[in-house]
PyMOL Python script that loads the backbone (N, CA, C, O; Angstrom):
from pymol import cmd

cmd.read_pdbstr("""\
ATOM      1  N   MET A   1      32.812  -7.046  63.876  1.00  0.00           N
ATOM      2  CA  MET A   1      33.945  -6.148  63.820  1.00  0.00           C
ATOM      3  C   MET A   1      33.649  -4.934  64.697  1.00  0.00           C
ATOM      4  O   MET A   1      32.596  -4.311  64.562  1.00  0.00           O
ATOM      5  N   ASP A   2      34.569  -4.598  65.591  1.00  0.00           N
ATOM      6  CA  ASP A   2      34.402  -3.428  66.444  1.00  0.00           C
ATOM      7  C   ASP A   2      34.782  -2.168  65.686  1.00  0.00           C
ATOM      8  O   ASP A   2      35.705  -2.169  64.871  1.00  0.00           O
ATOM      9  N   HIS A   3      34.067  -1.111  65.963  1.00  0.00           N
ATOM     10  CA  HIS A   3      34.362   0.195  65.395  1.00  0.00           C
ATOM     11  C   HIS A   3      34.657   1.146  66.542  1.00  0.00           C
ATOM     12  O   HIS A   3      34.291   0.890  67.690  1.00  0.00           O
ATOM     13  N   ILE A   4      35.316   2.237  66.221  1.00  0.00           N
ATOM     14  CA  ILE A   4      35.709   3.223  67.219  1.00  0.00           C
ATOM     15  C   ILE A   4      34.822   4.453  67.069  1.00  0.00           C
ATOM     16  O   ILE A   4      34.612   4.926  65.952  1.00  0.00           O
ATOM     17  N   ASP A   5      34.293   4.981  68.183  1.00  0.00           N
ATOM     18  CA  ASP A   5      33.510   6.206  68.103  1.00  0.00           C
ATOM     19  C   ASP A   5      34.428   7.416  68.191  1.00  0.00           C
ATOM     20  O   ASP A   5      35.649   7.264  68.251  1.00  0.00           O
ATOM     21  N   SER A   6      33.857   8.615  68.201  1.00  0.00           N
ATOM     22  CA  SER A   6      34.656   9.841  68.184  1.00  0.00           C
ATOM     23  C   SER A   6      35.488  10.031  69.444  1.00  0.00           C
ATOM     24  O   SER A   6      36.410  10.846  69.446  1.00  0.00           O
ATOM     25  N   THR A   7      35.191   9.304  70.511  1.00  0.00           N
ATOM     26  CA  THR A   7      35.985   9.405  71.738  1.00  0.00           C
ATOM     27  C   THR A   7      37.125   8.403  71.754  1.00  0.00           C
ATOM     28  O   THR A   7      37.968   8.430  72.650  1.00  0.00           O
ATOM     29  N   GLY A   8      37.156   7.512  70.758  1.00  0.00           N
ATOM     30  CA  GLY A   8      38.192   6.489  70.701  1.00  0.00           C
ATOM     31  C   GLY A   8      37.772   5.182  71.336  1.00  0.00           C
ATOM     32  O   GLY A   8      38.548   4.227  71.360  1.00  0.00           O
ATOM     33  N   ALA A   9      36.548   5.125  71.853  1.00  0.00           N
ATOM     34  CA  ALA A   9      36.056   3.904  72.497  1.00  0.00           C
ATOM     35  C   ALA A   9      35.428   2.974  71.464  1.00  0.00           C
ATOM     36  O   ALA A   9      34.749   3.429  70.543  1.00  0.00           O
ATOM     37  N   PRO A  10      35.655   1.676  71.619  1.00  0.00           N
ATOM     38  CA  PRO A  10      35.015   0.736  70.693  1.00  0.00           C
ATOM     39  C   PRO A  10      33.500   0.756  70.866  1.00  0.00           C
ATOM     40  O   PRO A  10      32.998   0.843  71.987  1.00  0.00           O
ATOM     41  N   THR A  11      32.782   0.676  69.762  1.00  0.00           N
ATOM     42  CA  THR A  11      31.323   0.693  69.818  1.00  0.00           C
ATOM     43  C   THR A  11      30.747  -0.706  69.908  1.00  0.00           C
ATOM     44  O   THR A  11      29.612  -0.877  70.352  1.00  0.00           O
ATOM     45  N   GLY A  12      31.514  -1.719  69.493  1.00  0.00           N
ATOM     46  CA  GLY A  12      31.046  -3.092  69.577  1.00  0.00           C
ATOM     47  C   GLY A  12      30.059  -3.476  68.500  1.00  0.00           C
ATOM     48  O   GLY A  12      29.519  -4.582  68.542  1.00  0.00           O
ATOM     49  N   GLY A  13      29.805  -2.626  67.555  1.00  0.00           N
ATOM     50  CA  GLY A  13      28.844  -2.942  66.502  1.00  0.00           C
ATOM     51  C   GLY A  13      29.191  -2.240  65.206  1.00  0.00           C
ATOM     52  O   GLY A  13      30.306  -1.756  65.012  1.00  0.00           O
ATOM     53  N   GLU A  14      28.230  -2.201  64.348  1.00  0.00           N
ATOM     54  CA  GLU A  14      28.420  -1.534  63.065  1.00  0.00           C
ATOM     55  C   GLU A  14      28.344  -0.018  63.252  1.00  0.00           C
ATOM     56  O   GLU A  14      27.651   0.461  64.150  1.00  0.00           O
ATOM     57  N   PRO A  15      29.053   0.739  62.408  1.00  0.00           N
ATOM     58  CA  PRO A  15      29.006   2.195  62.523  1.00  0.00           C
ATOM     59  C   PRO A  15      27.620   2.728  62.164  1.00  0.00           C
ATOM     60  O   PRO A  15      26.898   2.117  61.376  1.00  0.00           O
ATOM     61  N   ASP A  16      27.258   3.864  62.743  1.00  0.00           N
ATOM     62  CA  ASP A  16      25.987   4.511  62.439  1.00  0.00           C
ATOM     63  C   ASP A  16      26.124   5.211  61.095  1.00  0.00           C
ATOM     64  O   ASP A  16      26.870   6.183  60.975  1.00  0.00           O
ATOM     65  N   THR A  17      25.422   4.734  60.100  1.00  0.00           N
ATOM     66  CA  THR A  17      25.499   5.322  58.760  1.00  0.00           C
ATOM     67  C   THR A  17      24.254   6.131  58.434  1.00  0.00           C
ATOM     68  O   THR A  17      24.058   6.514  57.281  1.00  0.00           O
ATOM     69  N   SER A  18      23.415   6.397  59.416  1.00  0.00           N
ATOM     70  CA  SER A  18      22.172   7.118  59.163  1.00  0.00           C
ATOM     71  C   SER A  18      22.419   8.532  58.656  1.00  0.00           C
ATOM     72  O   SER A  18      21.558   9.111  57.994  1.00  0.00           O
ATOM     73  N   ARG A  19      23.576   9.088  58.957  1.00  0.00           N
ATOM     74  CA  ARG A  19      23.888  10.445  58.508  1.00  0.00           C
ATOM     75  C   ARG A  19      25.027  10.445  57.505  1.00  0.00           C
ATOM     76  O   ARG A  19      25.661  11.479  57.290  1.00  0.00           O
ATOM     77  N   ALA A  20      25.293   9.319  56.895  1.00  0.00           N
ATOM     78  CA  ALA A  20      26.386   9.200  55.929  1.00  0.00           C
ATOM     79  C   ALA A  20      26.172  10.180  54.785  1.00  0.00           C
ATOM     80  O   ALA A  20      25.070  10.292  54.247  1.00  0.00           O
ATOM     81  N   GLY A  21      27.210  10.870  54.427  1.00  0.00           N
ATOM     82  CA  GLY A  21      27.152  11.826  53.335  1.00  0.00           C
ATOM     83  C   GLY A  21      26.625  13.190  53.734  1.00  0.00           C
ATOM     84  O   GLY A  21      26.624  14.114  52.920  1.00  0.00           O
ATOM     85  N   GLU A  22      26.180  13.333  54.963  1.00  0.00           N
ATOM     86  CA  GLU A  22      25.650  14.600  55.442  1.00  0.00           C
ATOM     87  C   GLU A  22      26.789  15.412  56.050  1.00  0.00           C
ATOM     88  O   GLU A  22      27.547  14.903  56.876  1.00  0.00           O
ATOM     89  N   LEU A  23      26.909  16.661  55.644  1.00  0.00           N
ATOM     90  CA  LEU A  23      27.936  17.539  56.178  1.00  0.00           C
ATOM     91  C   LEU A  23      27.415  18.154  57.466  1.00  0.00           C
ATOM     92  O   LEU A  23      26.414  18.870  57.451  1.00  0.00           O
ATOM     93  N   VAL A  24      28.075  17.885  58.570  1.00  0.00           N
ATOM     94  CA  VAL A  24      27.624  18.340  59.882  1.00  0.00           C
ATOM     95  C   VAL A  24      28.699  19.213  60.503  1.00  0.00           C
ATOM     96  O   VAL A  24      29.861  18.816  60.588  1.00  0.00           O
ATOM     97  N   GLU A  25      28.308  20.396  60.934  1.00  0.00           N
ATOM     98  CA  GLU A  25      29.244  21.301  61.585  1.00  0.00           C
ATOM     99  C   GLU A  25      29.217  21.023  63.082  1.00  0.00           C
ATOM    100  O   GLU A  25      28.225  21.298  63.756  1.00  0.00           O
ATOM    101  N   ASP A  26      30.318  20.474  63.597  1.00  0.00           N
ATOM    102  CA  ASP A  26      30.388  20.105  65.006  1.00  0.00           C
ATOM    103  C   ASP A  26      30.902  21.224  65.899  1.00  0.00           C
ATOM    104  O   ASP A  26      30.683  21.189  67.110  1.00  0.00           O
ATOM    105  N   GLY A  27      31.569  22.198  65.339  1.00  0.00           N
ATOM    106  CA  GLY A  27      32.148  23.258  66.136  1.00  0.00           C
ATOM    107  C   GLY A  27      33.608  23.435  65.786  1.00  0.00           C
ATOM    108  O   GLY A  27      34.131  22.731  64.922  1.00  0.00           O
ATOM    109  N   PRO A  28      34.265  24.359  66.441  1.00  0.00           N
ATOM    110  CA  PRO A  28      35.662  24.638  66.120  1.00  0.00           C
ATOM    111  C   PRO A  28      36.575  23.451  66.429  1.00  0.00           C
ATOM    112  O   PRO A  28      36.333  22.675  67.354  1.00  0.00           O
ATOM    113  N   THR A  29      37.623  23.339  65.626  1.00  0.00           N
ATOM    114  CA  THR A  29      38.585  22.250  65.806  1.00  0.00           C
ATOM    115  C   THR A  29      39.700  22.627  66.756  1.00  0.00           C
ATOM    116  O   THR A  29      40.412  21.763  67.269  1.00  0.00           O
ATOM    117  N   GLY A  30      39.851  23.930  66.992  1.00  0.00           N
ATOM    118  CA  GLY A  30      40.966  24.386  67.812  1.00  0.00           C
ATOM    119  C   GLY A  30      42.155  24.819  66.974  1.00  0.00           C
ATOM    120  O   GLY A  30      43.150  25.309  67.508  1.00  0.00           O
ATOM    121  N   ASP A  31      42.054  24.641  65.671  1.00  0.00           N
ATOM    122  CA  ASP A  31      43.112  25.059  64.753  1.00  0.00           C
ATOM    123  C   ASP A  31      42.497  26.065  63.787  1.00  0.00           C
ATOM    124  O   ASP A  31      41.598  25.723  63.018  1.00  0.00           O
ATOM    125  N   GLN A  32      42.979  27.299  63.826  1.00  0.00           N
ATOM    126  CA  GLN A  32      42.380  28.377  63.046  1.00  0.00           C
ATOM    127  C   GLN A  32      42.398  28.081  61.551  1.00  0.00           C
ATOM    128  O   GLN A  32      41.415  28.356  60.863  1.00  0.00           O
ATOM    129  N   VAL A  33      43.487  27.530  61.036  1.00  0.00           N
ATOM    130  CA  VAL A  33      43.588  27.235  59.604  1.00  0.00           C
ATOM    131  C   VAL A  33      42.539  26.198  59.202  1.00  0.00           C
ATOM    132  O   VAL A  33      41.872  26.347  58.178  1.00  0.00           O
ATOM    133  N   VAL A  34      42.400  25.165  60.000  1.00  0.00           N
ATOM    134  CA  VAL A  34      41.416  24.114  59.715  1.00  0.00           C
ATOM    135  C   VAL A  34      40.000  24.680  59.817  1.00  0.00           C
ATOM    136  O   VAL A  34      39.155  24.388  58.971  1.00  0.00           O
ATOM    137  N   ASP A  35      39.737  25.480  60.837  1.00  0.00           N
ATOM    138  CA  ASP A  35      38.409  26.077  60.999  1.00  0.00           C
ATOM    139  C   ASP A  35      38.053  26.969  59.813  1.00  0.00           C
ATOM    140  O   ASP A  35      36.920  26.941  59.332  1.00  0.00           O
ATOM    141  N   GLU A  36      39.016  27.757  59.341  1.00  0.00           N
ATOM    142  CA  GLU A  36      38.767  28.616  58.185  1.00  0.00           C
ATOM    143  C   GLU A  36      38.513  27.779  56.932  1.00  0.00           C
ATOM    144  O   GLU A  36      37.650  28.121  56.124  1.00  0.00           O
ATOM    145  N   ALA A  37      39.252  26.699  56.767  1.00  0.00           N
ATOM    146  CA  ALA A  37      39.050  25.812  55.621  1.00  0.00           C
ATOM    147  C   ALA A  37      37.653  25.193  55.670  1.00  0.00           C
ATOM    148  O   ALA A  37      36.978  25.097  54.645  1.00  0.00           O
ATOM    149  N   LEU A  38      37.225  24.779  56.851  1.00  0.00           N
ATOM    150  CA  LEU A  38      35.886  24.200  56.992  1.00  0.00           C
ATOM    151  C   LEU A  38      34.799  25.220  56.688  1.00  0.00           C
ATOM    152  O   LEU A  38      33.774  24.873  56.100  1.00  0.00           O
ATOM    153  N   GLU A  39      35.004  26.458  57.076  1.00  0.00           N
ATOM    154  CA  GLU A  39      34.021  27.503  56.781  1.00  0.00           C
ATOM    155  C   GLU A  39      33.838  27.660  55.275  1.00  0.00           C
ATOM    156  O   GLU A  39      32.718  27.847  54.799  1.00  0.00           O
ATOM    157  N   VAL A  40      34.937  27.585  54.526  1.00  0.00           N
ATOM    158  CA  VAL A  40      34.849  27.664  53.064  1.00  0.00           C
ATOM    159  C   VAL A  40      33.997  26.512  52.540  1.00  0.00           C
ATOM    160  O   VAL A  40      33.136  26.714  51.684  1.00  0.00           O
ATOM    161  N   ILE A  41      34.238  25.301  53.054  1.00  0.00           N
ATOM    162  CA  ILE A  41      33.472  24.128  52.623  1.00  0.00           C
ATOM    163  C   ILE A  41      31.994  24.278  52.998  1.00  0.00           C
ATOM    164  O   ILE A  41      31.120  24.014  52.173  1.00  0.00           O
ATOM    165  N   PHE A  42      31.710  24.699  54.230  1.00  0.00           N
ATOM    166  CA  PHE A  42      30.322  24.844  54.674  1.00  0.00           C
ATOM    167  C   PHE A  42      29.576  25.907  53.874  1.00  0.00           C
ATOM    168  O   PHE A  42      28.352  25.848  53.764  1.00  0.00           O
ATOM    169  N   ASP A  43      30.296  26.878  53.314  1.00  0.00           N
ATOM    170  CA  ASP A  43      29.681  27.973  52.564  1.00  0.00           C
ATOM    171  C   ASP A  43      29.485  27.639  51.084  1.00  0.00           C
ATOM    172  O   ASP A  43      28.895  28.435  50.354  1.00  0.00           O
ATOM    173  N   LEU A  44      29.961  26.493  50.631  1.00  0.00           N
ATOM    174  CA  LEU A  44      29.909  26.171  49.204  1.00  0.00           C
ATOM    175  C   LEU A  44      28.504  26.180  48.623  1.00  0.00           C
ATOM    176  O   LEU A  44      28.322  26.584  47.474  1.00  0.00           O
ATOM    177  N   ASP A  45      27.512  25.750  49.378  1.00  0.00           N
ATOM    178  CA  ASP A  45      26.165  25.684  48.808  1.00  0.00           C
ATOM    179  C   ASP A  45      25.586  27.053  48.490  1.00  0.00           C
ATOM    180  O   ASP A  45      24.599  27.150  47.762  1.00  0.00           O
ATOM    181  N   SER A  46      26.182  28.110  49.022  1.00  0.00           N
ATOM    182  CA  SER A  46      25.715  29.463  48.714  1.00  0.00           C
ATOM    183  C   SER A  46      26.518  30.102  47.582  1.00  0.00           C
ATOM    184  O   SER A  46      26.250  31.236  47.185  1.00  0.00           O
ATOM    185  N   ARG A  47      27.501  29.368  47.069  1.00  0.00           N
ATOM    186  CA  ARG A  47      28.348  29.894  45.995  1.00  0.00           C
ATOM    187  C   ARG A  47      28.018  29.203  44.684  1.00  0.00           C
ATOM    188  O   ARG A  47      27.582  28.052  44.683  1.00  0.00           O
ATOM    189  N   PRO A  48      28.219  29.893  43.567  1.00  0.00           N
ATOM    190  CA  PRO A  48      27.967  29.267  42.264  1.00  0.00           C
ATOM    191  C   PRO A  48      28.867  28.045  42.063  1.00  0.00           C
ATOM    192  O   PRO A  48      29.998  28.011  42.547  1.00  0.00           O
ATOM    193  N   LEU A  49      28.363  27.066  41.361  1.00  0.00           N
ATOM    194  CA  LEU A  49      29.090  25.826  41.129  1.00  0.00           C
ATOM    195  C   LEU A  49      30.462  26.085  40.504  1.00  0.00           C
ATOM    196  O   LEU A  49      31.427  25.392  40.829  1.00  0.00           O
ATOM    197  N   ARG A  50      30.557  27.051  39.630  1.00  0.00           N
ATOM    198  CA  ARG A  50      31.831  27.325  38.949  1.00  0.00           C
ATOM    199  C   ARG A  50      32.932  27.763  39.924  1.00  0.00           C
ATOM    200  O   ARG A  50      34.114  27.699  39.586  1.00  0.00           O
ATOM    201  N   GLU A  51      32.558  28.204  41.124  1.00  0.00           N
ATOM    202  CA  GLU A  51      33.538  28.620  42.130  1.00  0.00           C
ATOM    203  C   GLU A  51      33.992  27.472  43.030  1.00  0.00           C
ATOM    204  O   GLU A  51      34.939  27.634  43.801  1.00  0.00           O
ATOM    205  N   HIS A  52      33.340  26.330  42.945  1.00  0.00           N
ATOM    206  CA  HIS A  52      33.647  25.216  43.846  1.00  0.00           C
ATOM    207  C   HIS A  52      35.057  24.675  43.659  1.00  0.00           C
ATOM    208  O   HIS A  52      35.742  24.395  44.643  1.00  0.00           O
ATOM    209  N   VAL A  53      35.504  24.521  42.417  1.00  0.00           N
ATOM    210  CA  VAL A  53      36.847  23.976  42.178  1.00  0.00           C
ATOM    211  C   VAL A  53      37.899  24.881  42.800  1.00  0.00           C
ATOM    212  O   VAL A  53      38.821  24.400  43.458  1.00  0.00           O
ATOM    213  N   THR A  54      37.770  26.174  42.599  1.00  0.00           N
ATOM    214  CA  THR A  54      38.722  27.122  43.175  1.00  0.00           C
ATOM    215  C   THR A  54      38.705  27.051  44.700  1.00  0.00           C
ATOM    216  O   THR A  54      39.753  27.110  45.342  1.00  0.00           O
ATOM    217  N   ALA A  55      37.523  26.926  45.270  1.00  0.00           N
ATOM    218  CA  ALA A  55      37.410  26.831  46.726  1.00  0.00           C
ATOM    219  C   ALA A  55      38.081  25.562  47.237  1.00  0.00           C
ATOM    220  O   ALA A  55      38.820  25.605  48.220  1.00  0.00           O
ATOM    221  N   PHE A  56      37.830  24.425  46.572  1.00  0.00           N
ATOM    222  CA  PHE A  56      38.461  23.167  46.995  1.00  0.00           C
ATOM    223  C   PHE A  56      39.979  23.232  46.850  1.00  0.00           C
ATOM    224  O   PHE A  56      40.705  22.728  47.707  1.00  0.00           O
ATOM    225  N   GLU A  57      40.460  23.846  45.776  1.00  0.00           N
ATOM    226  CA  GLU A  57      41.911  23.978  45.600  1.00  0.00           C
ATOM    227  C   GLU A  57      42.510  24.834  46.705  1.00  0.00           C
ATOM    228  O   GLU A  57      43.584  24.524  47.221  1.00  0.00           O
ATOM    229  N   SER A  58      41.826  25.901  47.068  1.00  0.00           N
ATOM    230  CA  SER A  58      42.297  26.779  48.141  1.00  0.00           C
ATOM    231  C   SER A  58      42.338  26.042  49.477  1.00  0.00           C
ATOM    232  O   SER A  58      43.320  26.136  50.214  1.00  0.00           O
ATOM    233  N   VAL A  59      41.278  25.315  49.781  1.00  0.00           N
ATOM    234  CA  VAL A  59      41.216  24.545  51.028  1.00  0.00           C
ATOM    235  C   VAL A  59      42.297  23.475  51.040  1.00  0.00           C
ATOM    236  O   VAL A  59      42.984  23.295  52.045  1.00  0.00           O
ATOM    237  N   HIS A  60      42.449  22.773  49.938  1.00  0.00           N
ATOM    238  CA  HIS A  60      43.458  21.717  49.848  1.00  0.00           C
ATOM    239  C   HIS A  60      44.853  22.289  50.104  1.00  0.00           C
ATOM    240  O   HIS A  60      45.632  21.713  50.863  1.00  0.00           O
ATOM    241  N   GLY A  61      45.168  23.418  49.474  1.00  0.00           N
ATOM    242  CA  GLY A  61      46.468  24.051  49.669  1.00  0.00           C
ATOM    243  C   GLY A  61      46.684  24.492  51.108  1.00  0.00           C
ATOM    244  O   GLY A  61      47.764  24.295  51.666  1.00  0.00           O
ATOM    245  N   ALA A  62      45.659  25.090  51.709  1.00  0.00           N
ATOM    246  CA  ALA A  62      45.775  25.557  53.095  1.00  0.00           C
ATOM    247  C   ALA A  62      46.001  24.387  54.049  1.00  0.00           C
ATOM    248  O   ALA A  62      46.812  24.481  54.970  1.00  0.00           O
ATOM    249  N   LEU A  63      45.283  23.286  53.829  1.00  0.00           N
ATOM    250  CA  LEU A  63      45.445  22.127  54.709  1.00  0.00           C
ATOM    251  C   LEU A  63      46.787  21.440  54.496  1.00  0.00           C
ATOM    252  O   LEU A  63      47.391  20.957  55.454  1.00  0.00           O
ATOM    253  N   GLN A  64      47.262  21.388  53.255  1.00  0.00           N
ATOM    254  CA  GLN A  64      48.594  20.824  53.004  1.00  0.00           C
ATOM    255  C   GLN A  64      49.662  21.649  53.711  1.00  0.00           C
ATOM    256  O   GLN A  64      50.567  21.096  54.337  1.00  0.00           O
ATOM    257  N   ASP A  65      49.557  22.981  53.611  1.00  0.00           N
ATOM    258  CA  ASP A  65      50.519  23.857  54.286  1.00  0.00           C
ATOM    259  C   ASP A  65      50.476  23.644  55.797  1.00  0.00           C
ATOM    260  O   ASP A  65      51.518  23.610  56.452  1.00  0.00           O
ATOM    261  N   ARG A  66      49.279  23.502  56.345  1.00  0.00           N
ATOM    262  CA  ARG A  66      49.138  23.300  57.791  1.00  0.00           C
ATOM    263  C   ARG A  66      49.757  21.979  58.223  1.00  0.00           C
ATOM    264  O   ARG A  66      50.415  21.911  59.261  1.00  0.00           O
ATOM    265  N   LEU A  67      49.552  20.929  57.434  1.00  0.00           N
ATOM    266  CA  LEU A  67      50.167  19.634  57.744  1.00  0.00           C
ATOM    267  C   LEU A  67      51.686  19.716  57.673  1.00  0.00           C
ATOM    268  O   LEU A  67      52.382  19.128  58.501  1.00  0.00           O
ATOM    269  N   ALA A  68      52.198  20.440  56.691  1.00  0.00           N
ATOM    270  CA  ALA A  68      53.650  20.591  56.558  1.00  0.00           C
ATOM    271  C   ALA A  68      54.226  21.331  57.764  1.00  0.00           C
ATOM    272  O   ALA A  68      55.318  21.003  58.229  1.00  0.00           O
ATOM    273  N   GLU A  69      53.499  22.326  58.272  1.00  0.00           N
ATOM    274  CA  GLU A  69      53.957  23.050  59.466  1.00  0.00           C
ATOM    275  C   GLU A  69      54.045  22.117  60.668  1.00  0.00           C
ATOM    276  O   GLU A  69      54.955  22.243  61.487  1.00  0.00           O
ATOM    277  N   GLY A  70      53.122  21.198  60.774  1.00  0.00           N
ATOM    278  CA  GLY A  70      53.094  20.268  61.899  1.00  0.00           C
ATOM    279  C   GLY A  70      54.223  19.256  61.873  1.00  0.00           C
ATOM    280  O   GLY A  70      54.532  18.647  62.898  1.00  0.00           O
ATOM    281  N   GLN A  71      54.844  19.066  60.716  1.00  0.00           N
ATOM    282  CA  GLN A  71      55.921  18.092  60.585  1.00  0.00           C
ATOM    283  C   GLN A  71      57.287  18.701  60.860  1.00  0.00           C
ATOM    284  O   GLN A  71      58.295  17.995  60.836  1.00  0.00           O
ATOM    285  N   ARG A  72      57.333  19.984  61.118  1.00  0.00           N
ATOM    286  CA  ARG A  72      58.616  20.656  61.377  1.00  0.00           C
ATOM    287  C   ARG A  72      59.014  20.534  62.811  1.00  0.00           C
ATOM    288  O   ARG A  72      60.064  21.040  63.205  1.00  0.00           O
TER     289      ARG A  72
END
""", "prot")
cmd.dss("prot")
cmd.show_as("cartoon", "prot")
cmd.util.cbc("prot")
cmd.orient("prot")
């Protein structure tokens, strides 16, 4: 089964799972709302666990709003 890499090109093999589950910061996405949401996620390990749900809800809401804007 062919898989697609981040450039959209087929890889011809199995996906690289060596970093599966690892959160990797690749750089800005070009969308300020998405970048800000990612910063909240990347900062979670420095925040108390009890704040994680609120952070995820905030990110989820911001991304939903951004998607809705794109559909207009």
